[in-house]
C-alpha positions as CSV (number, residue, x, y, z in Angstrom):
1,X,0.0,0.0,0.0
2,X,1.4,3.4,-1.0
3,X,2.0,6.2,1.4
4,X,-0.8,8.2,0.0
5,X,-3.3,5.4,0.5
6,X,-2.9,5.4,4.3
7,X,-5.9,6.5,6.2
8,X,-5.3,8.0,9.6
9,X,-7.2,6.2,12.3
10,X,-8.9,8.3,14.9
11,X,-7.2,8.2,18.3
12,X,-9.3,6.4,20.9
13,X,-10.4,8.6,23.8
14,X,-8.4,7.7,27.0
15,X,-10.6,6.0,29.6
16,X,-9.5,8.5,32.2
17,X,-10.3,11.6,30.2
18,X,-13.1,13.9,31.3
19,X,-16.5,13.4,29.7
20,X,-18.0,16.2,27.6
21,X,-20.3,17.3,30.4
22,X,-17.4,17.4,32.8
23,X,-15.3,19.4,30.4
24,X,-18.1,21.8,29.9
25,X,-18.5,22.2,33.6
26,X,-14.8,23.1,33.9
27,X,-15.1,25.7,31.1
28,X,-18.2,27.1,32.7
29,X,-16.3,27.5,36.0
30,X,-13.3,29.1,34.3
31,X,-15.5,31.5,32.4
32,X,-17.6,32.4,35.5
33,X,-17.3,35.8,37.1
34,X,-15.2,34.9,40.1
35,X,-12.6,33.0,38.0
36,X,-12.6,34.7,34.6
37,X,-9.4,36.5,35.3
38,X,-7.7,34.0,37.6
39,X,-4.8,31.7,36.8
40,X,-5.6,27.9,36.9
41,X,-3.7,27.4,40.1
42,X,-5.8,30.1,41.8
43,X,-9.0,28.5,40.5
44,X,-7.8,25.1,41.7
45,X,-7.1,26.3,45.2
46,X,-10.3,28.3,45.5
47,X,-12.4,25.3,44.4
48,X,-10.7,23.0,46.9
49,X,-11.5,25.5,49.6
50,X,-15.2,25.3,48.4
51,X,-15.1,21.5,48.7
52,X,-14.9,20.9,44.9
53,X,-12.4,19.1,42.8
54,X,-12.9,19.2,39.0
55,X,-9.5,18.2,37.7
56,X,-5.8,18.9,38.1
57,X,-4.1,22.2,37.4
58,X,-2.5,20.6,34.3
59,X,-5.9,19.6,33.0
60,X,-7.2,23.2,33.6
61,X,-4.3,24.5,31.4
62,X,-5.0,21.8,28.8
63,X,-8.7,22.7,28.5
64,X,-7.8,26.4,28.2
65,X,-5.2,25.6,25.6
66,X,-7.8,23.8,23.5
67,X,-9.9,26.9,23.6
68,X,-7.0,29.2,22.7
69,X,-7.2,30.8,26.1
70,X,-3.7,30.2,27.5
71,X,-2.6,33.8,27.8
72,X,-2.8,36.6,30.3
73,X,-6.4,36.4,31.6
74,X,-6.5,39.7,33.3
75,X,-7.5,42.9,31.5
76,X,-4.4,44.7,30.2
77,X,-4.0,48.4,29.8
78,X,-3.7,49.5,26.2
79,X,-1.3,52.3,25.6
80,X,-1.7,54.6,22.6
81,X,1.0,54.9,20.1
82,X,3.5,57.6,20.9
83,X,5.6,59.4,18.4
84,X,9.0,60.7,19.5
85,X,9.2,64.3,18.5
86,X,12.1,65.3,16.3
87,X,13.0,69.0,16.9
88,X,16.0,71.0,15.8
89,X,17.2,74.4,16.8
90,X,20.0,76.5,15.3
91,X,19.5,79.6,17.4
92,X,18.4,80.4,21.0
93,X,14.7,80.3,21.9
94,X,13.7,78.3,18.9
95,X,12.6,75.1,20.8
96,X,11.2,75.0,24.2
97,X,10.5,71.8,26.2
98,X,8.0,71.3,29.0
99,X,8.6,68.2,31.2
100,X,5.7,66.8,33.3
101,X,5.9,64.0,35.8
102,X,2.6,62.6,37.0
103,X,2.7,61.5,40.6
104,X,-0.2,59.9,42.5
105,X,-1.4,61.9,45.4
106,X,-1.7,60.5,49.0
107,X,-5.3,59.5,48.6
108,X,-4.7,57.4,45.5
109,X,-1.6,55.8,47.1
110,X,-3.5,54.9,50.2
111,X,-6.3,53.5,48.2
112,X,-3.9,51.4,46.1
113,X,-2.1,50.0,49.1
114,X,-5.3,49.0,50.9
115,X,-6.6,47.2,47.8
116,X,-3.3,45.5,47.0
117,X,-2.4,44.4,50.5
118,X,-5.9,43.0,51.1
119,X,-5.7,41.0,47.9
120,X,-2.1,39.8,48.6
121,X,-2.8,38.7,52.1
122,X,-6.4,37.5,52.0
123,X,-7.2,36.4,48.4
124,X,-4.0,35.5,46.6
125,X,-2.9,31.8,47.0
126,X,0.9,31.6,47.1
127,X,2.8,28.7,45.6
128,X,5.4,29.0,48.3
129,X,2.7,28.6,51.0
130,X,1.1,25.5,49.6
131,X,-1.5,27.5,47.7
132,X,-2.6,29.1,51.0
133,X,-3.1,32.8,51.7
134,X,-0.7,34.6,54.1
135,X,-3.7,35.4,56.3
136,X,-4.6,31.7,56.6
137,X,-1.1,30.9,57.7
138,X,-0.7,33.9,60.0
139,X,-4.0,33.3,61.9
140,X,-3.3,29.6,62.4
141,X,-5.9,28.2,60.0
142,X,-3.5,26.4,57.7
143,X,-3.9,23.0,59.4
144,X,-7.7,23.0,59.1
145,X,-7.6,24.2,55.5
146,X,-5.1,21.6,54.5
147,X,-7.0,18.9,56.2
148,X,-10.2,19.9,54.4
149,X,-8.5,20.1,51.1
150,X,-7.0,16.6,51.6
151,X,-10.4,15.2,52.3
152,X,-11.7,16.6,49.0
153,X,-8.7,15.1,47.1
154,X,-9.2,11.8,48.8
155,X,-12.8,11.7,47.9
156,X,-11.9,12.6,44.3
157,X,-9.4,9.8,44.1
158,X,-11.9,7.3,45.5
159,X,-14.5,8.3,42.8
160,X,-12.0,8.2,39.9
161,X,-8.7,6.4,40.8
162,X,-7.9,5.9,37.2
163,X,-7.4,9.7,36.7
164,X,-4.6,9.7,39.3
165,X,-2.1,7.9,37.1
166,X,1.1,8.2,39.2
167,X,-0.1,8.2,42.7
168,X,-3.0,9.2,44.9
169,X,-3.2,12.9,45.7
170,X,-0.4,14.0,48.0
171,X,-0.9,16.5,50.8
172,X,0.2,20.0,49.9
173,X,3.6,21.1,51.3
174,X,3.6,22.0,54.9
175,X,6.9,23.9,55.0
176,X,8.0,27.2,53.6
177,X,11.6,27.7,52.5
178,X,13.8,30.6,51.5
179,X,16.9,29.2,49.7
180,X,16.4,25.5,50.7
181,X,19.6,23.7,51.7
182,X,21.1,21.0,49.5
183,X,20.2,17.4,50.1
184,X,21.8,16.1,53.3
185,X,22.5,19.5,54.8
186,X,20.8,20.8,57.9
187,X,19.2,24.2,57.6
188,X,20.8,27.0,59.6
189,X,18.7,28.9,62.0
190,X,19.5,32.5,62.8
191,X,20.4,32.8,66.5
192,X,19.8,36.3,68.0
193,X,21.3,37.4,71.4
194,X,19.1,37.2,74.5
195,X,19.2,41.0,74.9
196,X,15.9,42.3,73.7
197,X,17.5,45.6,73.0
198,X,19.9,44.2,70.5
199,X,20.0,46.0,67.2
200,X,21.9,44.5,64.3
201,X,24.9,46.6,63.3
202,X,25.8,47.1,59.7
203,X,29.4,46.3,58.8
204,X,31.4,49.2,57.5
205,X,33.8,48.9,54.6
206,X,36.6,51.3,53.8
């Protein structure tokens, strides 16, 4: 049989793939108002906190990719096209320039900080904190949240174990590192003097 006579056979659907109603449910959630501008990891963590597991983060990305939606999902500011002026002067007072710097006033700066820090501490799920918010960790709610998430993942594995190919869902990380040590090395803990009035002194160089 010649090369041109070959008929490509359709690829069978993997048995662990989401059904069409399930894929549509995922798309409906990603397109809903609370999650329309959120990254898949944010959606995944928020759904777990609501007691829902639809699919893995990777599957969320894959479904968005099939819909040509793997891009920045937040609204972006569109800047107008600017043209650099080209001016020439061959005598005094022929060209004058007026420079303006726009600075936000105290009211706008305060409003921005309140909005940003509330989002950063109470809404944004940080990868380095096991997809928890800083407020959850700071107020001692991390253990309860992680336990509730693990119960949701365990139930999802019991319902569809074939979709967890490599292993059952593992608990999210319970430690936070800054520059983790190499394997086999013990982390160093900063020891401060007992004097509560101790103030670190900066080293001086000549």
